[in-house]
C-alpha positions in Angstrom: 17.8 -13.9 -26.2 14.2 -13.4 -25.4 14.2 -16.5 -23.2 17.1 -15.1 -21.2 15.4 -11.8 -20.8 12.0 -13.3 -19.9 13.5 -15.1 -16.9 13.4 -11.8 -15.0 10.6 -9.4 -14.5 11.9 -6.3 -16.3 9.9 -4.1 -13.8 12.1 -5.6 -11.0 15.3 -4.2 -12.5 16.4 -1.0 -10.7 18.7 1.8 -11.6 21.3 0.6 -9.1 21.5 -2.7 -11.1 22.6 -0.8 -14.2 25.1 1.2 -12.1 26.7 -1.9 -10.7 26.8 -3.7 -14.1 28.5 -0.6 -15.6 31.1 -0.6 -12.8 31.8 -4.3 -13.4 32.2 -3.8 -17.1 34.5 -0.8 -16.5 36.7 -3.0 -14.3 36.9 -5.5 -17.1 38.3 -2.8 -19.4 41.8 -4.1 -18.8 42.9 -7.1 -20.9 45.0 -8.3 -17.9 41.9 -8.4 -15.7 39.9 -10.2 -18.3 42.7 -12.8 -18.5 42.8 -13.1 -14.8 39.0 -13.7 -14.6 39.2 -16.1 -17.6 41.9 -18.2 -15.8 40.0 -18.1 -12.5 36.9 -19.3 -14.2 38.6 -22.7 -14.6 40.1 -23.1 -11.1 41.8 -21.5 -8.1 45.2 -19.9 -8.6 47.8 -18.3 -6.4 49.2 -15.0 -7.5 52.6 -16.4 -8.7 50.9 -19.0 -10.8 48.6 -16.5 -12.4 51.4 -14.1 -13.1 53.4 -16.9 -14.8 50.3 -18.0 -16.8 49.7 -14.5 -18.0 53.4 -13.5 -18.6 53.2 -10.5 -16.2 55.0 -9.6 -13.1 53.7 -10.8 -9.7 53.3 -7.1 -8.8 51.1 -6.5 -11.8 49.0 -9.6 -11.2 48.6 -8.7 -7.5 47.6 -5.1 -8.3 44.8 -6.2 -10.7 43.7 -9.0 -8.4 43.4 -6.5 -5.6 41.1 -4.3 -7.7 39.0 -7.3 -8.6 38.8 -8.4 -5.0 37.9 -5.0 -3.7 35.0 -4.9 -6.2 33.8 -8.3 -5.1 34.4 -10.0 -8.4 36.9 -12.5 -7.0 37.5 -14.0 -3.6 40.7 -15.1 -1.9 41.8 -17.2 1.0 45.1 -17.8 2.7 46.8 -21.1 2.1 49.9 -21.0 4.3 51.9 -18.0 3.1 50.1 -17.9 -0.3 47.0 -16.1 -1.3 44.7 -18.3 -3.4 42.1 -16.5 -5.6 38.9 -17.9 -7.1 35.9 -16.8 -9.1 32.8 -18.3 -7.6 30.0 -16.4 -9.3 28.5 -18.6 -12.1 27.1 -15.5 -13.9 30.6 -13.9 -14.1 32.1 -17.2 -15.2 29.7 -17.4 -18.1 30.1 -13.7 -19.0 33.8 -13.9 -19.2 34.0 -17.3 -20.9 31.3 -16.5 -23.4 32.9 -13.1 -24.2 36.3 -14.5 -24.8 34.9 -17.5 -26.7 32.9 -15.1 -28.9 35.9 -13.1 -30.0 38.0 -16.2 -30.5 35.3 -17.5 -32.8 35.2 -14.3 -34.7 39.0 -14.3 -35.1 38.9 -17.9 -36.4 36.0 -17.2 -38.8 37.8 -14.1 -40.2 41.0 -16.1 -40.7 39.1 -18.7 -42.7 37.4 -16.0 -44.9 
């Protein structure tokens, strides 16, 4: 962990960086949003495909995607009549993937114990 922290000059971190990080973590307080981000970390999806993959309604997926889009965590583009969403930030891809993988590993380890 020290290597990751040493990549940045700690004196260069500003209060606003913590505020923005806290807002991002608050947005990820919804399991549906984490699942959306986790799916988008692998490839682009349209709203209907995401809703089907998560087992939620299109309205629910669209609502959560709208919140993620307004916050700048996901981007979207029109593809004909469909809206296609993507997650392009490599930091966020790692954060979501590592977080989900961590808890999946803990669950598997607990099951073996």
